[in-house]
N, CA, C and O of each residue as an XYZ file, in Angstrom:
684
protein
N     -33.635     89.624     70.656
C     -33.980     88.479     71.678
C     -34.992     87.894     71.285
O     -35.117     86.678     71.136
N     -36.085     89.044     71.017
C     -37.621     88.138     71.609
C     -38.035     88.158     70.128
O     -39.135     87.643     69.926
N     -37.313     88.703     68.908
C     -38.234     88.563     67.522
C     -37.668     87.038     67.122
O     -38.331     86.267     66.427
N     -35.947     86.621     67.825
C     -35.580     85.502     67.583
C     -36.662     84.342     68.171
O     -37.223     83.369     67.667
N     -36.653     84.914     69.386
C     -37.313     83.582     70.439
C     -39.071     83.426     69.597
O     -39.656     82.364     69.386
N     -39.428     84.429     69.354
C     -40.955     84.251     68.391
C     -40.812     83.581     66.958
O     -41.716     83.075     66.293
N     -39.521     83.692     66.653
C     -39.557     83.062     65.354
C     -39.561     81.535     65.312
O     -40.097     80.850     64.441
N     -38.826     81.063     66.472
C     -38.447     79.552     66.854
C     -39.831     79.161     67.428
O     -40.218     78.001     67.285
N     -40.394     79.837     67.903
C     -41.896     79.340     68.547
C     -42.914     79.635     67.341
O     -44.090     79.306     67.496
N     -42.502     80.249     66.132
C     -43.712     79.885     65.380
C     -43.023     78.693     64.348
O     -43.700     77.797     63.842
N     -41.911     78.817     64.188
C     -41.512     77.701     63.485
C     -41.672     76.122     63.804
O     -41.836     75.191     63.016
N     -41.550     76.124     65.501
C     -42.031     74.846     66.163
C     -43.610     74.821     65.862
O     -44.059     73.758     65.431
N     -44.269     75.624     66.004
C     -45.829     75.924     65.889
C     -46.283     75.043     64.761
O     -46.999     74.042     64.742
N     -45.621     75.749     63.779
C     -45.555     75.448     61.990
C     -45.359     73.771     61.782
O     -46.223     73.070     61.255
N     -44.195     73.313     62.243
C     -43.952     72.055     62.677
C     -44.721     71.306     62.856
O     -45.081     70.418     62.084
N     -45.224     71.610     64.237
C     -46.425     70.815     64.803
C     -47.649     70.275     64.047
O     -48.078     69.165     63.731
N     -48.010     71.533     63.901
C     -49.524     71.713     63.069
C     -49.354     71.182     61.809
O     -50.377     71.275     61.130
N     -48.174     70.520     61.116
C     -48.144     69.617     59.996
C     -48.134     70.916     58.406
O     -48.482     70.587     57.272
N     -47.693     72.190     58.771
C     -47.530     72.859     57.317
C     -46.050     72.834     57.195
O     -45.771     73.620     56.290
N     -45.307     72.466     57.529
C     -43.993     72.225     57.085
C     -43.273     70.610     56.659
O     -42.223     70.244     56.130
N     -44.236     70.077     57.104
C     -44.307     68.427     56.538
C     -44.040     68.131     55.045
O     -45.001     67.632     54.460
N     -42.796     68.364     54.230
C     -43.709     68.582     52.589
C     -43.891     67.279     52.333
O     -44.672     66.994     51.425
N     -43.274     66.300     53.008
C     -43.074     64.620     52.761
C     -44.432     64.103     53.030
O     -44.463     62.982     52.521
N     -45.585     64.373     53.588
C     -46.428     63.890     53.864
C     -47.047     63.378     52.803
O     -47.445     62.215     52.869
N     -47.242     64.131     51.650
C     -47.779     63.770     50.848
C     -46.958     62.202     50.229
O     -47.593     61.182     49.959
N     -46.065     62.286     50.155
C     -45.190     61.181     49.422
C     -45.546     60.087     50.617
O     -46.352     59.194     50.357
N     -44.967     60.164     51.859
C     -45.444     59.596     52.426
C     -47.139     58.561     52.647
O     -47.394     57.407     52.990
N     -47.671     59.345     52.374
C     -48.898     58.822     52.331
C     -48.989     57.923     50.940
O     -49.697     56.919     50.868
N     -48.346     58.315     50.073
C     -48.237     57.543     48.926
C     -47.232     56.298     48.638
O     -47.123     55.757     47.537
N     -46.557     55.952     49.744
C     -45.471     54.934     49.989
C     -45.883     54.573     51.251
O     -46.221     55.263     52.212
N     -45.780     53.045     51.056
C     -46.351     52.198     52.094
C     -44.813     51.374     52.476
O     -44.628     50.540     51.590
N     -44.010     51.356     53.199
C     -43.104     50.529     53.753
C     -43.305     49.840     54.769
O     -43.941     50.319     55.708
N     -42.746     48.406     54.813
C     -42.731     47.588     56.127
C     -41.733     46.589     56.156
O     -41.172     46.369     55.083
N     -41.449     46.054     56.963
C     -40.651     45.066     57.159
C     -40.927     43.755     57.951
O     -41.309     43.644     59.116
N     -40.613     42.690     56.946
C     -41.254     41.361     57.001
C     -40.231     40.809     57.964
O     -39.208     40.408     57.408
N     -40.270     40.682     59.419
C     -39.838     39.569     59.860
C     -38.410     40.283     60.249
O     -37.500     39.470     60.088
N     -37.951     41.529     60.702
C     -36.859     42.202     60.712
C     -36.181     41.572     61.862
O     -35.063     42.060     62.028
N     -36.478     40.671     62.690
C     -35.594     39.880     63.672
C     -34.994     39.000     63.121
O     -34.040     38.636     63.808
N     -35.116     38.331     61.953
C     -34.506     37.381     61.026
C     -34.054     37.891     59.774
O     -34.093     37.288     58.702
N     -33.379     39.690     60.099
C     -32.675     40.090     58.927
C     -31.275     39.737     58.974
O     -30.713     39.789     60.069
N     -30.673     39.409     58.018
C     -28.985     39.121     58.229
C     -28.147     40.151     58.860
O     -27.180     39.887     59.575
N     -28.564     41.362     58.563
C     -27.525     42.676     59.404
C     -28.188     43.762     59.271
O     -28.213     44.489     58.278
N     -28.925     43.943     60.599
C     -29.687     45.388     60.653
C     -28.980     46.301     61.898
O     -29.248     47.471     62.170
N     -28.193     45.594     62.436
C     -27.822     45.783     64.175
C     -26.647     46.846     64.164
O     -26.002     46.992     63.126
N     -26.375     47.537     65.213
C     -25.790     48.609     65.548
C     -24.291     48.267     65.725
O     -23.362     49.061     65.582
N     -24.180     46.627     66.144
C     -22.870     46.239     66.924
C     -22.418     44.794     67.267
O     -23.461     44.281     67.674
N     -21.610     44.015     67.319
C     -21.523     43.138     67.451
C     -22.732     42.008     68.411
O     -23.447     41.038     68.157
N     -22.428     42.764     69.455
C     -24.111     42.792     70.295
C     -25.064     43.338     70.237
O     -25.516     43.884     71.243
N     -25.700     43.384     69.051
C     -26.538     44.188     68.661
C     -27.710     44.703     69.599
O     -28.175     43.846     70.350
N     -28.205     45.856     69.660
C     -29.359     46.700     70.828
C     -30.346     46.613     69.563
O     -29.951     46.627     68.397
N     -31.946     46.503     70.044
C     -32.887     46.615     69.387
C     -33.233     48.072     69.030
O     -33.735     48.424     67.962
N     -32.888     48.910     70.102
C     -32.640     50.256     69.836
C     -31.873     50.850     68.558
O     -32.252     51.671     67.723
N     -30.694     50.169     68.690
C     -29.992     50.587     67.559
C     -30.375     49.938     65.805
O     -30.039     50.452     64.739
N     -31.046     48.870     66.000
C     -31.863     47.902     65.137
C     -32.993     48.971     64.726
O     -33.057     49.428     63.585
N     -33.652     49.236     65.495
C     -35.015     49.932     64.882
C     -34.625     51.043     64.607
O     -35.281     51.403     63.630
N     -33.591     52.187     65.040
C     -33.041     53.344     64.610
C     -32.218     52.790     62.781
O     -32.371     53.580     61.850
N     -31.689     51.892     62.613
C     -31.613     51.622     61.308
C     -32.703     51.467     60.341
O     -32.773     51.992     59.229
N     -33.556     50.669     60.911
C     -35.180     50.386     59.927
C     -35.675     51.542     60.079
O     -36.378     51.510     59.069
N     -35.941     52.830     60.648
C     -36.305     54.110     60.735
C     -35.700     54.654     59.962
O     -36.333     55.309     59.134
N     -34.756     54.638     59.911
C     -33.802     55.702     58.664
C     -34.281     55.152     57.516
O     -35.028     55.850     56.831
N     -33.980     53.917     57.115
C     -34.119     52.912     56.021
C     -35.699     53.582     55.318
O     -35.769     53.967     54.151
N     -36.352     53.598     55.857
C     -37.888     53.547     56.198
C     -38.434     55.536     55.666
O     -39.173     56.025     54.812
N     -37.553     56.066     56.749
C     -37.447     57.424     56.214
C     -36.851     57.849     55.073
O     -37.324     58.802     54.455
N     -35.787     57.223     54.671
C     -35.168     57.306     53.460
C     -35.878     57.251     52.051
O     -35.800     57.982     51.064
N     -36.622     56.076     52.338
C     -37.200     55.476     50.946
C     -38.432     56.372     50.645
O     -38.805     56.597     49.494
N     -39.242     57.034     52.118
C     -40.162     57.555     51.870
C     -40.186     58.952     51.159
O     -41.062     59.443     50.446
N     -38.827     59.512     51.603
C     -38.151     60.805     51.069
C     -38.159     60.764     49.827
O     -38.879     61.462     49.113
N     -37.069     59.644     49.313
C     -36.611     59.878     47.983
C     -37.490     59.326     47.175
O     -37.146     59.548     46.014
N     -38.579     58.637     47.239
C     -39.851     58.267     46.256
C     -40.149     59.482     45.671
O     -40.099     59.710     44.462
N     -40.465     60.269     46.551
C     -41.218     61.703     45.789
C     -40.183     62.479     44.943
O     -40.422     63.559     44.404
N     -38.877     61.741     44.876
C     -38.460     62.256     43.129
C     -38.679     61.358     42.115
O     -38.509     61.628     40.926
N     -39.074     60.226     42.570
C     -39.068     59.320     41.306
C     -40.802     58.750     40.996
O     -41.182     58.154     39.989
N     -41.382     59.025     41.824
C     -42.949     58.321     41.604
C     -43.852     59.505     41.560
O     -43.915     60.399     42.405
N     -44.711     59.362     40.190
C     -45.615     60.387     40.038
C     -46.745     60.807     41.286
O     -47.051     60.062     42.217
N     -47.073     61.663     41.140
C     -48.436     62.027     41.951
C     -49.353     61.205     42.401
O     -49.745     61.015     43.552
N     -49.786     60.543     41.011
C     -51.088     59.847     41.321
C     -50.925     58.448     41.404
O     -51.802     57.655     41.062
N     -49.568     58.055     41.952
C     -49.190     56.506     42.366
C     -48.922     56.513     43.324
O     -48.546     57.398     44.093
N     -49.151     55.085     43.436
C     -48.913     54.368     45.060
C     -47.632     53.158     44.958
O     -47.468     52.292     44.099
N     -46.984     53.408     45.931
C     -45.858     52.474     46.271
C     -45.958     51.956     47.231
O     -46.122     52.695     48.202
N     -45.911     50.270     47.515
C     -45.658     49.506     48.355
C     -44.291     48.844     48.307
O     -43.846     48.279     47.308
N     -43.521     48.989     49.735
C     -42.467     48.119     49.693
C     -42.445     47.429     50.780
O     -42.739     47.964     51.849
N     -42.090     46.108     50.698
C     -41.927     44.958     51.544
C     -40.359     44.667     52.037
O     -40.068     43.483     51.871
N     -39.726     45.139     52.370
C     -38.349     44.348     52.894
C     -38.646     43.290     53.541
O     -39.347     43.191     54.549
N     -38.025     42.365     52.865
C     -37.879     40.760     53.534
C     -36.423     40.426     53.796
O     -36.185     39.380     54.400
N     -35.636     41.040     53.487
C     -33.873     40.946     54.023
C     -32.890     42.096     53.988
O     -32.841     42.888     53.047
N     -32.118     42.152     55.044
C     -31.709     43.507     54.536
C     -30.203     42.872     55.497
O     -30.428     42.253     56.537
N     -28.818     43.081     55.066
C     -27.557     43.040     55.215
C     -26.777     43.960     54.890
O     -26.190     44.126     53.820
N     -26.760     44.897     56.318
C     -25.987     46.235     56.062
C     -24.262     45.669     55.390
O     -23.827     44.521     55.482
N     -23.514     46.916     54.710
C     -22.161     46.435     53.965
C     -21.280     46.541     55.161
O     -21.420     47.473     55.953
N     -20.511     45.754     55.295
C     -19.424     45.477     55.901
C     -20.189     44.429     57.236
O     -21.302     43.905     57.176
N     -19.146     44.342     58.444
C     -19.176     43.440     59.304
C     -18.506     44.043     60.801
O     -17.617     44.873     60.990
N     -19.477     43.114     61.913
C     -18.351     43.329     63.172
C     -17.630     42.512     63.322
O     -18.112     41.423     63.631
N     -16.145     42.626     63.181
C     -15.336     41.612     63.489
C     -14.749     41.554     64.887
O     -14.383     42.629     65.360
N     -14.590     40.338     65.697
C     -14.646     40.555     66.804
C     -12.928     40.764     67.353
O     -12.282     39.886     67.924
N     -12.534     41.850     67.083
C     -11.194     42.198     67.720
C     -10.380     42.392     68.919
O      -9.164     42.575     68.967
N     -11.335     42.318     70.010
C     -11.136     42.626     71.370
C     -11.928     43.327     72.170
O     -12.947     43.703     71.592
N     -11.851     43.621     73.202
C     -12.265     44.832     73.979
C     -12.816     46.157     73.404
O     -11.896     46.797     72.894
N     -13.747     46.644     73.336
C     -14.162     47.894     72.898
C     -13.845     47.821     71.215
O     -13.784     48.950     70.729
N     -13.704     47.082     70.561
C     -13.862     47.104     69.243
C     -14.420     46.460     68.494
O     -14.120     46.140     67.344
N     -15.815     46.079     69.489
C     -16.962     45.300     68.551
C     -17.984     46.259     68.223
O     -18.949     45.604     67.828
N     -18.206     47.297     68.197
C     -18.870     48.215     67.474
C     -18.142     49.048     66.433
O     -18.379     50.229     66.179
N     -17.245     48.293     65.877
C     -16.667     49.269     64.444
C     -17.057     48.329     63.370
O     -16.441     47.299     63.094
N     -18.090     48.745     62.807
C     -18.153     48.207     61.704
C     -17.144     48.004     60.527
O     -17.189     49.022     59.837
N     -16.354     47.207     60.076
C     -15.470     46.945     59.386
C     -16.169     46.718     57.795
O     -16.781     45.734     57.380
N     -15.912     47.715     57.246
C     -16.110     47.682     55.581
C     -15.196     47.465     54.718
O     -14.283     48.256     54.481
N     -15.356     46.391     54.182
C     -14.628     45.478     53.153
C     -15.104     45.242     51.713
O     -16.334     45.270     51.748
N     -14.774     45.073     50.756
C     -15.429     44.618     49.529
C     -15.700     43.184     49.536
O     -15.858     42.696     48.416
N     -15.801     42.309     50.641
C     -16.165     40.934     50.853
C     -17.334     41.045     51.638
O     -17.787     39.969     52.027
N     -18.059     42.274     52.038
C     -18.858     42.295     52.980
C     -20.057     43.295     52.079
O     -20.782     44.052     52.724
N     -20.156     43.223     50.810
C     -21.253     44.056     50.132
C     -22.831     44.258     50.929
O     -23.332     43.376     51.627
N     -23.408     45.473     50.686
C     -24.897     45.465     50.885
C     -25.907     44.547     50.268
O     -25.615     44.140     49.144
N     -26.937     44.179     50.741
C     -27.821     43.543     50.325
C     -28.915     43.917     50.674
O     -29.104     44.284     51.833
N     -29.813     43.911     49.820
C     -31.098     44.305     50.229
C     -32.546     43.258     49.752
O     -32.716     43.390     48.540
N     -33.372     42.491     50.245
C     -34.271     41.746     49.537
C     -35.587     42.646     49.593
O     -35.751     43.365     50.579
N     -36.385     42.633     48.726
C     -37.776     43.484     49.040
C     -38.548     42.982     47.976
O     -38.015     42.575     46.944
N     -39.613     42.982     48.129
C     -40.969     42.981     47.513
C     -41.594     44.237     46.913
O     -41.345     45.082     47.773
N     -42.261     44.847     45.935
C     -42.917     46.048     45.790
C     -44.067     45.824     44.615
O     -44.151     45.065     43.650
N     -44.965     46.929     45.210
C     -45.950     47.124     44.180
C     -46.272     48.217     43.885
O     -46.596     48.863     44.882
N     -46.366     48.940     42.660
C     -46.571     50.050     42.102
C     -47.831     50.161     41.741
O     -48.157     49.358     40.867
N     -48.583     50.816     42.076
C     -50.127     51.200     41.361
C     -50.498     52.773     40.993
O     -50.055     53.831     41.442
N     -51.263     52.549     40.224
C     -52.065     53.485     40.001
C     -52.666     54.299     40.686
O     -52.494     54.246     41.904
N     -53.839     55.624     39.945
C     -54.510     56.277     41.066
C     -55.634     55.354     41.641
O     -56.093     55.395     42.782
N     -56.010     54.452     40.547
C     -57.585     53.416     40.582
C     -56.687     52.292     41.288
O     -57.427     51.311     41.202
N     -55.688     51.925     41.844
C     -55.314     50.902     42.206
C     -54.657     49.750     41.370
O     -54.258     48.681     41.831
N     -54.618     50.111     40.199
C     -54.377     48.669     39.228
C     -52.912     48.868     39.412
O     -52.367     49.945     39.652
N     -52.365     47.768     39.280
C     -51.006     47.256     39.626
C     -50.078     47.794     38.094
O     -50.509     47.567     36.964
N     -49.262     48.248     38.270
C     -48.486     48.986     37.222
C     -47.543     47.713     36.897
O     -47.548     46.971     35.915
N     -46.604     47.715     38.239
C     -45.308     46.823     38.178
C     -45.531     46.582     39.475
O     -46.006     47.343     40.319
N     -44.999     44.996     39.632
C     -44.947     44.513     40.960
C     -43.414     43.536     40.345
O     -42.931     43.302     39.238
N     -43.014     43.137     41.986
C     -41.934     41.980     41.570
C     -41.566     41.847     43.160
O     -42.230     42.279     44.103
N     -40.124     41.015     43.207
C     -39.607     41.050     43.599
C     -37.964     41.438     43.449
O     -37.444     41.477     42.334
N     -37.515     41.604     44.178
C     -35.680     42.210     44.003
C     -34.730     41.919     44.976
O     -35.138     41.912     46.137
N     -33.351     41.636     44.734
C     -32.411     40.958     45.134
C     -31.559     42.376     44.670
O     -31.289     42.470     43.472
N     -31.276     43.106     45.280
C     -30.701     44.314     45.383
C     -29.027     44.158     45.774
O     -28.719     44.240     46.963
N     -27.985     43.936     44.765
C     -26.386     43.887     44.965
C     -25.760     44.985     44.411
O     -26.022     45.540     43.344
N     -24.904     45.252     45.230
C     -23.860     46.153     44.814
C     -22.228     45.745     45.159
O     -21.482     46.152     46.050
N     -22.033     44.857     44.159
C     -20.303     43.773     44.523
C     -19.262     44.798     44.455
O     -18.124     44.480     44.801
N     -19.551     46.216     43.975
C     -18.667     47.003     43.309
C     -18.783     48.224     44.247
O     -18.320     49.307     43.889
N     -19.465     48.050     45.584
C     -19.797     49.430     46.300
C     -18.880     49.961     46.514
O     -19.065     51.144     46.227
N     -17.378     49.714     47.075
C     -16.098     50.097     47.209
C     -15.895     51.014     45.996
O     -15.092     51.944     46.068
N     -16.429     50.833     45.157
C     -15.194     51.572     43.939
C     -16.141     52.884     43.114
O     -15.803     53.456     42.078
N     -17.532     53.158     44.016
C     -18.069     53.991     43.718
C     -18.358     55.458     44.273
O     -18.756     55.411     45.437
N     -18.272     56.664     43.787
C     -17.918     57.647     44.621
C     -19.404     58.334     45.101
O     -20.397     58.618     44.431
N     -19.075     58.499     46.777
C     -20.570     59.117     47.115
C     -20.218     60.556     47.926
O     -19.226     60.798     48.613
N     -21.217     61.315     47.654
C     -20.699     62.438     48.489
C     -21.157     62.733     49.568
O     -21.072     63.934     49.826
N     -21.801     61.865     50.613
C     -22.198     61.388     51.646
C     -21.530     60.532     52.555
O     -22.139     59.742     53.276
N     -19.863     60.708     52.543
C     -19.149     59.316     53.421
C     -19.258     59.367     54.704
O     -18.644     58.556     55.397
N     -19.985     60.239     55.203
C     -20.402     59.886     56.966
C     -21.945     59.517     57.268
O     -22.434     59.693     58.385
N     -22.684     58.981     56.158
C     -23.511     58.534     56.355
C     -23.555     56.994     56.681
O     -23.210     56.279     55.740
N     -23.879     56.423     57.720
C     -23.872     54.958     57.857
C     -24.183     54.249     57.321
O     -23.609     53.160     57.341
N     -25.387     54.514     56.461
C     -26.368     53.710     55.649
C     -26.202     54.160     54.281
O     -27.178     54.437     53.584
N     -25.066     54.242     53.889
C     -24.757     55.717     52.673
C     -24.938     54.247     51.319
O     -25.567     54.385     50.270
N     -24.246     53.019     51.724
C     -24.040     51.966     50.731
C     -25.701     51.465     50.497
O     -26.114     51.124     49.388
N     -26.419     51.483     51.527
C     -27.865     50.297     51.291
C     -28.667     51.863     50.589
O     -29.325     51.593     49.585
N     -28.686     53.124     50.910
C     -29.215     54.397     50.325
C     -28.981     54.237     48.612
O     -29.855     54.276     47.746
N     -27.537     54.050     48.442
C     -27.351     53.880     47.122
C     -28.048     52.734     46.396
O     -28.052     52.788     45.167
N     -28.653     51.677     47.017
C     -29.209     50.655     46.496
C     -30.116     50.797     46.217
O     -30.616     50.426     45.154
N     -30.799     51.583     47.378
C     -32.677     52.016     47.116
C     -32.725     52.836     45.923
O     -33.640     52.828     45.099
N     -31.685     53.537     45.888
C     -31.665     54.887     45.015
C     -31.363     54.353     43.365
O     -31.762     54.977     42.381
N     -30.874     53.556     43.329
C     -30.491     52.666     42.158
C     -31.636     51.814     41.885
O     -31.945     51.596     40.714
N     -32.270     51.330     42.804
C     -33.719     50.391     42.304
C     -35.005     51.315     41.653
O     -35.726     51.202     40.662
N     -34.880     52.296     42.783
C     -36.171     53.520     42.502
C     -35.985     54.065     41.014
O     -36.973     54.195     40.291
N     -34.497     54.433     40.498
C     -34.372     54.600     39.105
C     -34.781     53.605     38.155
O     -35.088     54.128     37.084
N     -34.876     52.544     38.166
C     -35.161     51.589     37.325
C     -36.535     51.254     37.303
O     -37.238     51.394     36.303
N     -37.115     50.607     38.903
C     -38.474     50.031     38.884
C     -39.736     51.012     39.179
O     -40.900     50.625     39.076
N     -39.298     52.561     39.626
C     -40.177     53.542     40.397
C     -40.246     54.163     39.661
O     -41.393     54.172     39.213
N     -39.136     55.263     38.825
C     -39.275     56.148     37.749
C     -40.235     55.369     36.690
O     -40.329     54.174     36.407
N     -40.949     56.598     36.193
C     -41.652     55.949     34.958
C     -40.898     56.053     33.849
O     -40.033     56.930     33.861
N     -41.053     55.118     32.528
C     -40.318     55.184     31.988
C     -40.337     56.345     30.972
O     -41.446     56.873     31.054
N     -39.659     56.893     30.152
C     -39.058     58.091     29.467
C     -39.468     58.029     28.233
O     -38.700     57.467     27.452
N     -40.689     58.537     27.720
C     -41.790     58.563     26.467
C     -40.403     58.811     25.353
O     -40.595     58.919     24.142
């Protein structure tokens, strides 16, 4: 029991000191911002969305982008992303009491993400930049391994975009 407690305390200490934060390098080379998220089409957590639920979704998207960027972004490059609109897949349909927090996902409610980005080299020279309107009208047809993730459709959009715009071209 003492060994288990010591191991847990050591693990917490390493995490607090930053030793276990493998994504710090990626996070420092990736800047994520949200331009007027209060005006986003749908980032909420229910029909009567809460600020805490909206912020949780934004935080999850930011964390995911920073985590995924290390797969595609060369170590000497920097990426700046500004999300200008997000419309999560599905909608909250007013079915009645107690049903207004259930997101109904149908093919007519595809995920949509609008963003601006700038990819720079180590000297700060712009390699690529632009605006993208990410859409997946066939999102219900794609196989996903993590069907319990509430943002799985939006994360797939981000992954597809990173493979196209962030990953260096093959020589």
